[in-house]
N, C-alpha and C positions, 0 to 999 in steps of 0.2 A: 584482351588483358585490361582489367579495370584499374584506373588510377587510384591508389590507396588513399590519396589526399581528398579525392572528390567526395568521399562519404563522411568526412569530418566537417563539422560546422566551425566557423571562425567568426567571432570569438566563441569559445565554449559556451554552451547554453547556461544561462543564469550568471555567467562570470561578471557581467556588468552590474546586474541587479544586486548580486551579493556584495559587491565592492563599491556601490554607488556612494554610500556614506563616507567611505575613505576618500573617494575622489572629491567629494564636496569639502572635506577637511583640508586636503592638499590645495584645492582651489582657494579656499578661504585664507590659508597660510600664505600662499603666493600673492594674493591681492593685498593682504596686510603688510607683507614684507616689502613689496615693490613700492608701496606708498610712503615708506619711511624716508623723510628728507635727510639728506646728508648735510653736514655742516660746511661743506665746501661751496664757495661762491666763485664764479668765473667772471673775469673782467668783461664788462659789457653785457652781462646777462642779469636780468632782474629777478631771477628765482634760483633756488638751490637745485642741485641734481638730486634725484631720488634713487633709492637703492636699486630699483628695477633698471634704470638707465645705466647706473654704474656697473651692475653685474653683467648686463648685456654687452657693454663696451669691453669689459675685462675678458669675457668669453671670446670675443673676436680677437683681442690682442694676444691671448695665449695660443689661440689657434694659429695665428700668423707667426708668432715667435717659435712655436714648436716646429713648424715647417722649416724655419731658417736655422735654428741652433740645436734642436733636440728631436729630430724626427724619430728617434728610437723610443721616445716616451709614448705611453699609451694615450692616444687622443681622447678616448672615453674618460680616462681618469683625470686628465688635466681640465677638461671641460666641466666635469663634475666638481672638482675642487674650486674652480672659478665660480661655479654656480652657488656653492654652499658657503663660501668663505665668510660671508657676512650674516649668515643665519642667526648667530647669537644675538645680533642687534634687534631681532624681532622681539626679544624679551628685555634686553638691556638698553635699547635705543642706540642711536649713533654714538660711536666711540672714536673720537679723533685721535690720530697718531701724533699730531703736533698741535696740542690745544692752544698754544700761544698764537698760532697763525690763523686761527678761526675768527672770522668777522662776525660780529653780533648781528642778529636779525633785525 
């Protein structure tokens, strides 16, 4: 009895080459997004946090909090929401929630 999966190629032939341009666009967007400096300064740190650091930390926080207080929520959805919540800043730049508390550069 032959395994029906053994005759399939993964990834499907030409899937990567057909979508390589899209992959490059996603990569470019991610690199530009993660480089955006946030306006938040932390005591004792001589640089601002970037969006990549902020998003990465938020993803860990929602993962942790979901386990504690809302395990019924979809893990995939909350991680995706955490990942994309600041995507508009790619075009608009950093948008502070409390502008009066922002230290000038």
